[in-house]
C-alpha positions as CSV (number, residue, x, y, z in Angstrom):
1,M,123.4,98.9,123.4
2,S,120.0,99.2,121.8
3,P,118.5,102.3,120.2
4,D,116.0,102.5,122.8
5,T,118.7,102.8,125.6
6,S,120.7,105.3,123.7
7,V,117.8,107.5,123.8
8,L,117.3,107.0,127.2
9,L,121.0,108.1,127.9
10,S,121.0,111.0,125.7
11,R,121.9,114.4,127.2
12,E,118.6,115.8,126.0
13,T,116.4,113.8,127.9
14,L,118.3,114.2,131.3
15,T,118.0,117.3,133.4
16,Y,121.0,119.0,134.7
17,G,122.2,122.0,136.6
18,A,125.0,123.7,138.6
19,A,125.5,122.5,142.2
20,P,124.6,124.9,145.1
21,K,127.5,125.8,147.5
22,R,127.8,124.0,150.9
23,R,127.6,126.3,153.9
24,N,128.0,125.8,157.5
25,P,124.4,126.3,159.3
26,C,126.1,127.8,162.2
27,R,128.0,130.3,160.6
28,V,125.0,131.3,158.5
29,Y,123.0,131.9,161.6
30,A,125.9,133.6,163.4
31,L,126.6,136.3,160.5
32,G,123.0,137.0,160.5
33,L,123.1,137.8,164.2
34,F,126.5,139.8,163.9
35,T,125.2,141.9,160.9
36,L,121.7,142.5,162.6
37,G,120.0,140.3,159.7
38,L,121.7,141.7,156.8
39,Y,123.5,138.6,156.1
40,W,120.3,136.5,156.3
41,V,119.0,138.6,153.2
42,V,122.0,138.2,151.3
43,W,122.0,134.4,152.0
44,F,118.3,134.2,151.2
45,L,119.1,135.6,147.8
46,R,122.1,133.7,146.9
47,T,120.6,130.2,148.0
48,N,117.5,130.9,146.1
49,R,119.6,132.0,143.0
50,E,121.7,128.5,143.3
51,L,118.6,126.7,143.7
52,A,117.4,128.2,140.4
53,R,120.5,127.2,138.7
54,F,120.4,123.6,140.0
55,D,117.0,123.1,138.8
56,E,115.1,125.3,136.3
57,R,111.9,123.3,136.9
58,L,111.6,124.7,140.4
59,P,108.5,127.0,140.6
60,G,108.4,130.6,141.4
61,S,110.8,133.6,140.9
62,Y,113.7,133.9,143.6
63,R,113.8,137.6,142.7
64,V,110.2,138.2,143.8
65,D,110.8,136.1,147.2
66,A,114.2,137.9,147.8
67,T,112.5,141.3,147.6
68,A,109.7,140.0,149.7
69,F,112.1,138.7,152.3
70,G,114.4,141.6,152.6
71,L,111.7,144.5,152.4
72,G,108.8,142.7,154.1
73,W,110.4,142.6,157.4
74,P,108.0,145.4,158.8
75,I,104.7,143.5,157.9
76,G,106.3,139.8,158.4
77,V,103.8,138.3,156.4
78,P,105.7,138.4,152.9
79,Q,108.8,137.4,154.6
80,F,107.3,134.0,156.1
81,I,105.6,133.1,152.5
82,A,109.2,133.7,150.8
83,L,110.6,131.6,153.6
84,H,107.7,128.7,153.1
85,R,108.5,128.9,149.1
86,M,112.1,128.5,150.1
87,G,111.4,125.5,151.9
88,R,109.5,124.2,149.0
89,R,112.2,124.7,146.5
90,I,114.7,122.9,148.7
91,E,112.3,120.1,149.2
92,D,112.0,119.8,145.3
93,A,115.8,120.2,144.9
94,Q,116.1,117.1,147.4
95,R,113.8,115.0,145.2
96,A,115.6,116.2,142.1
97,A,118.9,115.0,143.8
98,G,117.7,111.5,144.4
99,V,117.5,112.3,148.4
100,P,114.6,111.7,150.7
101,A,112.4,114.9,150.7
102,T,113.1,115.6,154.5
103,C,112.5,119.4,154.3
104,D,109.4,120.6,155.6
105,P,108.7,124.4,154.6
106,A,106.2,124.8,157.6
107,T,109.0,123.7,160.1
108,G,111.5,126.4,158.5
109,V,108.9,129.0,159.0
110,L,108.2,128.0,162.5
111,M,112.0,127.8,163.5
112,W,112.5,131.3,162.0
113,L,110.1,132.7,164.6
114,C,112.5,131.2,167.3
115,L,115.2,133.6,166.6
116,G,115.7,133.0,163.2
117,V,116.9,129.4,163.8
118,G,115.1,128.7,160.6
119,V,118.2,129.6,158.4
120,M,120.1,126.7,160.0
121,Y,117.4,124.2,159.5
122,L,117.1,125.5,155.6
123,Q,120.7,125.4,155.1
124,D,121.2,122.1,156.8
125,E,118.3,120.2,154.3
126,L,119.9,122.3,151.3
127,N,123.3,121.0,152.3
128,K,122.1,117.3,152.0
129,V,121.6,118.1,148.2
130,V,125.2,119.4,148.0
131,D,126.3,116.0,149.9
132,R,124.4,113.9,147.5
133,Y,127.0,114.9,144.5
134,G,130.1,115.7,146.6
135,A,131.0,118.4,143.9
136,P,132.3,121.9,144.5
137,A,129.7,124.6,143.9
138,G,128.8,125.5,140.3
139,T,129.6,122.1,138.8
140,E,127.3,120.7,136.3
141,V,125.6,117.8,138.1
142,F,122.8,115.4,136.6
143,H,119.3,115.2,138.5
144,F,117.8,111.9,139.6
145,A,114.3,112.6,139.2
């Protein structure tokens, strides 16, 4: 192994993070309906926290977006902005995992307007990242991009 190759393979040059949790999109949707939307706020916070732990390079603060998602429902606009940002984070996480970036943030927001099925879409897109690694939640995984 040449000295140049050992530098490329060193741990300092690779990025890594904790693998997100795999969730059933239908269960996320059903629990949200059953709890009158309260579970969707919990899901939004947990999923964004997992994305932040997966890749620290992802932009934005998940705490600000979770607050906007949870408390912005009377106005509506902050909630849609937070959903759009989450879609962008999932799209960036797909790129980091080395899978095709198929998550479209605008589609997630539009599907949210259809009785909240946007959570199913976003969770399904996040599951593609989880399936790429096949590791349990919280396991340290390396990024491919």
